[in-house]
C-alpha positions as CSV (number, residue, x, y, z in Angstrom):
1,M,18.4,-91.7,25.6
2,E,22.1,-91.6,26.3
3,H,23.5,-89.0,28.7
4,Y,26.4,-86.8,27.8
5,T,29.8,-87.1,29.4
6,D,31.8,-85.2,26.7
7,W,31.1,-81.4,27.0
8,N,33.8,-80.2,24.7
9,S,31.2,-78.9,22.3
10,T,28.0,-76.9,22.6
11,K,24.8,-78.7,22.7
12,L,21.2,-77.5,22.2
13,L,18.9,-79.7,24.3
14,F,15.2,-80.3,24.0
15,L,14.6,-80.7,27.7
16,E,12.5,-83.5,29.0
17,Q,11.7,-84.5,32.6
18,D,13.8,-87.2,34.2
19,E,14.3,-88.1,37.8
20,E,18.1,-88.3,38.0
21,I,20.0,-85.3,39.3
22,G,23.4,-84.7,37.7
23,I,22.8,-86.7,34.5
24,I,21.3,-85.1,31.4
25,R,19.2,-87.5,29.3
26,S,17.4,-84.9,27.2
27,K,18.0,-85.2,23.4
28,A,20.6,-82.9,21.7
29,I,19.1,-81.4,18.5
30,D,20.5,-79.7,15.4
31,S,24.2,-80.3,16.1
32,E,25.0,-78.8,12.7
33,Q,23.8,-75.3,13.8
34,F,24.7,-75.6,17.5
35,G,27.7,-77.9,17.7
36,G,31.3,-77.2,18.2
37,E,32.6,-74.3,20.2
38,M,30.1,-71.4,20.5
39,D,30.8,-68.1,22.2
40,L,28.1,-67.7,24.8
41,G,29.3,-64.2,25.5
42,S,28.4,-63.1,22.0
43,P,25.1,-61.3,21.3
44,E,25.1,-63.1,17.9
45,T,24.9,-66.5,19.7
46,L,22.0,-65.4,21.8
47,E,20.1,-63.9,18.9
48,R,20.7,-67.0,16.8
49,F,19.4,-69.3,19.6
50,L,16.3,-67.2,20.1
51,R,15.5,-67.0,16.4
52,Y,15.8,-70.8,16.1
53,V,13.5,-71.4,19.1
54,L,10.9,-68.7,18.4
55,Q,10.5,-69.8,14.7
56,R,10.2,-73.5,15.5
57,Y,8.2,-73.4,18.7
58,P,5.7,-70.5,18.4
59,S,3.4,-69.9,21.3
60,K,1.0,-67.3,22.6
61,R,2.9,-66.9,25.8
62,K,6.7,-67.2,26.1
63,M,9.4,-67.0,28.8
64,L,13.1,-66.5,28.5
65,I,15.4,-67.7,31.4
66,F,19.0,-66.6,31.9
67,F,21.0,-69.0,34.0
68,S,24.4,-67.5,34.4
69,H,26.6,-65.4,36.6
70,G,25.5,-61.8,36.9
71,Y,27.7,-58.8,37.7
72,G,25.5,-55.8,37.9
73,V,25.6,-53.1,35.2
74,A,29.1,-51.5,35.7
75,E,31.7,-54.1,36.4
76,D,34.6,-54.4,33.9
77,K,34.9,-58.2,34.5
78,L,37.4,-58.8,31.7
79,G,39.5,-55.7,32.1
80,K,38.5,-54.4,28.6
81,G,36.8,-51.2,29.6
82,E,33.4,-52.7,29.0
83,S,30.7,-53.7,31.4
84,I,30.0,-57.4,31.5
85,S,26.6,-58.1,33.1
86,L,25.6,-61.7,31.9
87,S,26.8,-64.9,30.3
88,L,30.6,-64.7,30.9
89,D,32.3,-67.1,28.5
90,E,35.8,-67.6,29.9
91,T,36.9,-69.7,27.0
92,N,36.4,-66.8,24.6
93,A,37.0,-64.0,27.2
94,S,33.7,-62.5,26.4
95,G,30.3,-61.6,28.0
96,L,27.2,-59.6,27.4
97,S,26.5,-56.1,28.5
98,V,22.9,-55.3,29.4
99,E,22.5,-53.4,26.1
100,E,24.0,-56.2,24.0
101,A,21.6,-58.7,25.6
102,H,18.7,-56.4,24.9
103,D,19.6,-55.8,21.3
104,A,20.1,-59.5,20.6
105,I,16.7,-60.3,22.2
106,K,14.9,-57.5,20.4
107,N,16.4,-58.5,17.0
108,A,15.2,-62.1,17.5
109,L,11.7,-60.9,18.6
110,N,11.4,-58.6,15.6
111,I,9.4,-60.9,13.4
112,D,7.6,-59.3,10.5
113,A,8.8,-55.8,11.7
114,E,6.8,-56.2,14.9
115,V,8.3,-56.8,18.3
116,N,6.1,-59.2,20.4
117,P,7.8,-59.1,23.8
118,F,8.3,-62.0,26.1
119,D,5.7,-62.4,28.9
120,F,8.5,-63.1,31.4
121,I,12.3,-62.8,31.4
122,I,13.7,-64.7,34.4
123,M,17.1,-63.8,35.6
124,N,18.7,-66.7,37.6
125,A,21.8,-64.5,38.0
126,C,23.3,-62.3,40.7
127,M,22.5,-58.6,41.0
128,S,20.1,-58.6,38.0
129,N,16.9,-56.9,39.2
130,M,18.1,-53.3,39.1
131,L,16.5,-50.3,37.6
132,E,19.2,-49.9,34.9
133,L,18.6,-53.4,33.5
134,N,14.9,-53.1,33.7
135,Y,15.1,-49.8,31.8
136,A,17.1,-51.4,29.0
137,F,14.7,-54.4,28.9
138,R,11.4,-52.4,29.1
139,D,10.4,-53.1,25.5
140,I,11.3,-56.8,25.2
141,T,9.4,-58.2,28.2
142,R,6.2,-57.5,30.2
143,Y,7.7,-58.7,33.5
144,L,11.2,-59.4,34.8
145,I,11.9,-61.7,37.7
146,G,15.3,-61.7,39.4
147,S,17.3,-60.8,42.5
148,P,19.1,-57.5,43.3
149,D,21.5,-59.5,45.5
150,I,24.3,-62.0,45.2
151,I,22.7,-65.5,44.9
152,P,24.2,-69.0,44.7
153,L,23.0,-70.9,41.6
154,V,23.7,-74.5,42.8
155,S,23.3,-76.2,46.1
156,L,26.5,-77.1,47.8
157,T,25.1,-80.4,49.1
158,N,23.4,-82.2,46.2
159,D,24.2,-80.2,43.0
160,Q,20.5,-79.2,42.7
161,L,19.8,-76.0,40.8
162,L,18.5,-73.2,42.9
163,G,16.2,-70.4,42.0
164,I,13.1,-70.8,39.8
165,D,11.8,-74.4,40.0
166,L,11.0,-75.1,36.3
167,L,9.2,-78.4,37.0
168,K,6.8,-76.7,39.4
169,T,6.3,-73.8,36.9
170,V,5.6,-76.1,34.0
171,T,3.3,-78.2,36.1
172,M,1.4,-75.1,37.1
173,L,1.1,-73.9,33.5
174,K,-0.2,-77.3,32.4
175,L,-2.9,-77.2,35.1
176,N,-3.8,-73.6,34.4
177,P,-2.6,-72.4,31.0
178,A,-4.5,-69.1,31.4
179,I,-3.1,-68.2,34.8
180,P,-2.8,-64.4,35.2
181,H,0.7,-63.0,34.9
182,E,0.8,-61.6,38.4
183,E,-0.4,-64.8,39.9
184,L,2.3,-66.7,38.0
185,S,4.9,-64.2,39.0
186,R,4.1,-64.7,42.7
187,F,4.3,-68.4,42.2
188,M,7.7,-68.2,40.6
189,V,9.1,-65.8,43.1
190,D,7.8,-67.9,46.0
191,N,9.3,-71.2,44.7
192,S,12.6,-69.4,44.0
193,I,12.9,-68.3,47.6
194,E,11.8,-71.7,48.8
195,S,14.6,-73.4,46.9
196,Y,17.1,-71.6,49.2
197,E,15.2,-72.5,52.3
198,T,14.8,-76.2,51.6
199,R,17.7,-77.4,49.5
200,L,20.8,-75.6,50.8
201,F,23.0,-77.1,53.5
202,T,20.3,-79.6,54.5
203,H,21.5,-82.0,57.1
204,S,19.6,-84.5,59.2
205,S,16.6,-82.8,60.8
206,Y,17.4,-79.1,60.0
207,T,17.9,-76.8,57.1
208,V,20.1,-73.7,57.0
209,S,18.7,-71.1,54.6
210,F,20.8,-68.9,52.4
211,P,19.5,-65.3,52.6
212,V,18.3,-64.0,49.2
213,S,15.6,-61.8,47.7
214,F,13.6,-62.3,44.5
215,S,11.1,-59.9,43.0
216,C,8.9,-59.3,40.0
217,V,9.0,-56.0,38.1
218,E,6.4,-54.9,35.6
219,E,8.1,-53.2,32.7
220,G,5.2,-51.1,31.5
221,G,5.8,-48.3,34.0
222,V,9.6,-48.2,33.9
223,E,10.0,-45.5,31.3
224,E,7.6,-43.1,33.1
225,F,9.3,-43.8,36.4
226,T,12.7,-43.1,34.9
227,R,11.4,-39.7,33.7
228,K,10.2,-38.9,37.2
229,L,13.6,-40.0,38.7
230,N,15.3,-37.7,36.1
231,T,13.2,-34.8,37.3
232,F,14.3,-35.7,40.9
233,S,17.9,-35.8,39.7
234,H,17.6,-32.4,38.1
235,A,16.3,-31.0,41.4
236,L,19.2,-32.5,43.3
237,L,21.7,-31.1,40.9
238,E,20.2,-27.6,41.3
239,L,20.6,-27.9,45.1
240,L,24.1,-29.2,44.7
241,G,24.9,-26.2,42.5
242,D,23.7,-23.7,45.1
243,E,26.3,-22.8,47.6
244,N,23.6,-22.2,50.2
245,T,22.3,-25.8,50.0
246,R,25.3,-27.7,48.6
247,Q,26.8,-28.9,51.9
248,A,23.5,-29.9,53.5
249,I,22.6,-32.0,50.4
250,I,26.0,-33.7,50.3
251,R,25.9,-34.5,54.0
252,G,22.4,-35.8,53.6
253,L,23.2,-38.0,50.6
254,Y,26.2,-39.3,52.5
255,R,24.1,-40.4,55.4
256,A,21.5,-41.8,53.1
257,S,24.1,-43.8,51.2
258,S,25.7,-45.1,54.4
259,N,22.4,-46.2,55.9
260,A,20.7,-47.7,52.8
261,R,20.5,-51.4,52.1
262,H,23.5,-52.3,49.9
263,Y,24.0,-55.2,47.5
264,G,27.3,-56.3,46.0
265,G,29.4,-54.3,48.4
266,F,28.9,-50.5,48.4
267,H,28.0,-50.1,44.7
268,Y,24.3,-50.8,44.6
269,C,21.5,-49.7,46.9
270,D,17.9,-50.8,47.4
271,L,16.0,-48.1,45.5
272,I,13.1,-47.7,47.9
273,D,15.3,-47.8,50.9
274,L,17.6,-45.2,49.4
275,L,14.7,-42.9,48.8
276,D,13.5,-43.5,52.4
277,E,17.0,-42.6,53.8
278,I,17.2,-39.5,51.6
279,R,13.8,-38.4,52.9
280,I,15.1,-38.7,56.5
281,H,18.4,-37.0,55.9
282,I,17.4,-34.3,53.4
283,P,14.2,-32.6,54.8
284,D,14.3,-30.0,52.0
285,E,10.8,-29.0,50.8
286,L,12.0,-29.2,47.2
287,I,13.0,-32.8,47.6
288,Q,10.2,-34.3,49.7
289,P,7.4,-34.2,47.1
290,H,9.7,-36.0,44.5
291,I,10.4,-38.8,47.0
292,T,6.8,-39.3,47.8
293,T,5.9,-39.4,44.1
294,L,8.7,-41.9,43.3
295,K,7.9,-44.3,46.1
296,E,4.2,-44.3,45.4
297,F,4.8,-45.0,41.7
298,L,7.3,-47.8,42.4
299,K,4.9,-49.6,44.8
300,K,1.9,-49.1,42.6
301,N,3.3,-49.7,39.1
302,I,6.7,-51.2,39.2
303,V,7.5,-53.7,41.9
304,R,4.7,-56.2,41.7
305,Y,5.9,-58.7,44.3
306,E,9.0,-59.1,46.5
307,R,9.9,-61.8,48.9
308,N,13.1,-62.3,50.9
309,N,14.3,-64.5,53.8
310,Y,16.6,-62.0,55.4
311,G,16.7,-61.3,59.1
312,V,16.0,-58.0,60.7
313,P,16.7,-55.2,59.7
314,D,17.5,-56.3,56.1
315,A,14.1,-57.9,55.6
316,T,12.4,-54.6,56.0
317,K,15.0,-52.6,54.0
318,S,14.9,-54.8,50.9
319,H,12.1,-54.1,48.4
320,G,13.3,-56.0,45.3
321,L,14.8,-53.3,43.0
322,S,18.3,-51.7,43.2
323,I,20.1,-48.8,41.6
324,Y,23.7,-47.9,41.1
325,F,24.7,-45.4,43.8
326,P,28.3,-46.1,44.9
327,H,29.4,-45.0,48.4
328,P,32.2,-42.4,48.4
329,L,34.3,-44.9,50.5
330,I,34.9,-46.8,47.3
331,V,38.5,-46.1,46.3
332,P,39.1,-43.8,43.4
333,S,40.8,-46.4,41.2
334,V,37.8,-48.7,41.5
335,Y,35.2,-45.9,41.1
336,K,37.0,-44.7,37.9
337,V,36.6,-48.1,36.3
338,Y,32.9,-48.4,37.3
339,R,32.2,-44.9,36.3
340,K,33.6,-45.4,32.8
341,T,31.5,-48.5,32.2
342,Y,28.4,-47.2,33.9
343,R,28.3,-44.1,31.7
344,K,28.0,-46.4,28.7
345,T,24.7,-47.8,29.9
346,L,21.5,-46.6,28.2
347,F,20.1,-45.5,31.6
348,A,23.1,-43.3,32.3
349,Q,23.0,-41.8,28.8
350,D,19.2,-41.0,29.1
351,T,19.3,-39.6,32.7
352,L,21.2,-37.3,35.0
353,W,21.7,-40.0,37.6
354,D,25.4,-40.4,36.9
355,E,25.9,-36.6,37.1
356,V,24.3,-36.7,40.6
357,I,26.7,-39.4,41.6
358,D,29.7,-37.5,40.3
359,E,28.7,-34.3,42.2
360,F,27.9,-36.1,45.4
361,R,31.3,-38.0,45.3
362,K,33.2,-34.9,44.6
363,G,31.5,-32.9,47.4
364,A,32.0,-35.7,49.9
365,Q,35.7,-35.7,49.2
366,Q,35.9,-31.9,49.5
367,L,34.2,-32.0,52.9
368,G,36.3,-34.9,54.2
369,L,33.2,-37.0,55.0
370,N,34.9,-40.4,54.5
371,E,37.4,-39.5,57.3
372,A,34.6,-38.4,59.6
373,Y,32.5,-41.5,58.8
374,L,35.4,-43.9,59.5
375,K,36.1,-42.2,62.8
376,E,32.4,-42.7,63.8
377,L,32.7,-46.4,62.9
378,S,35.8,-46.8,64.9
379,N,34.2,-45.2,67.9
380,G,31.1,-47.3,67.6
381,V,28.8,-44.3,66.9
382,H,27.3,-45.5,63.7
383,S,25.4,-48.7,63.5
384,N,24.5,-50.1,60.1
385,H,23.8,-53.5,58.6
386,Q,25.3,-54.1,55.2
387,K,25.4,-57.1,52.9
């Protein structure tokens, strides 16, 4: 089969194994439906592709893989006042929000008025494994594999794709078609991490690894966990509204936010690590039971497997699932943009989490905590490891 050198039009490929990196020899199919310029940032394009594949290649188990840039759940990448999370199409100045991607996938899965979710959705994209995205995707997949961190997608030395190794995964499925979901998820997380340890910056007799984290989240418990987190948010807001406890709660949240493991700058925190830091810095008897419940539920029902290759202390502070919790040091102009887009997410609309963030940020500014924190940093008092 001929390879393709002209990429001025969209191609739908039926992928077949070949041994040559950098040259695609797989056959292009149905150029009438999938030729010409197609807007990959349009939910209609995603839905159209999925309907085509699901109808022509039915299977008992199915997996959807996103291979694209990822931007979290609140970044206005195109300056249009809308969050772009996946599949940025620079030609058409478009991209998918989490909710747009969800709706397109659900519409495609809705065959005969019944949604039969994917077994896995794999996100080979930066900052994808966060609670807000999992909340939106909870009814379209059983498991989601991705990274809460910024990850490179292609090796800088040999153009090899990084992340999930499709050849190893397909080989495993051929050998064991009935492999349990959790065993398969561990296999895919492990080979994703290994790609960053063995393919990046390899020279002579040594390999320099790129620090990343991948994890598998089970979607079945996400809705119940979100309700528990909302109860926790309500308790925080009550304490923030009480003049007797407001300052202590704000100072505690500030310390927790400063010490927690961050991803993508100061916008997103590792969820379990943030809860650990809140437990340390807010020893309020009304808060502690909520934190215990949330952590236990996360570890038992949500985060099925996490692996990273960070050094200390990040390795122990990373647990595979992040949440939007911007530090008050983020300048008002940036926070204003993120706040506007974040409040449009389904998660923010269904919970009180964004109200907690607003009250915390307002209180931190009133108490002058940023100035005190920066003074500590300049004096070398505060030690923290951030991504």
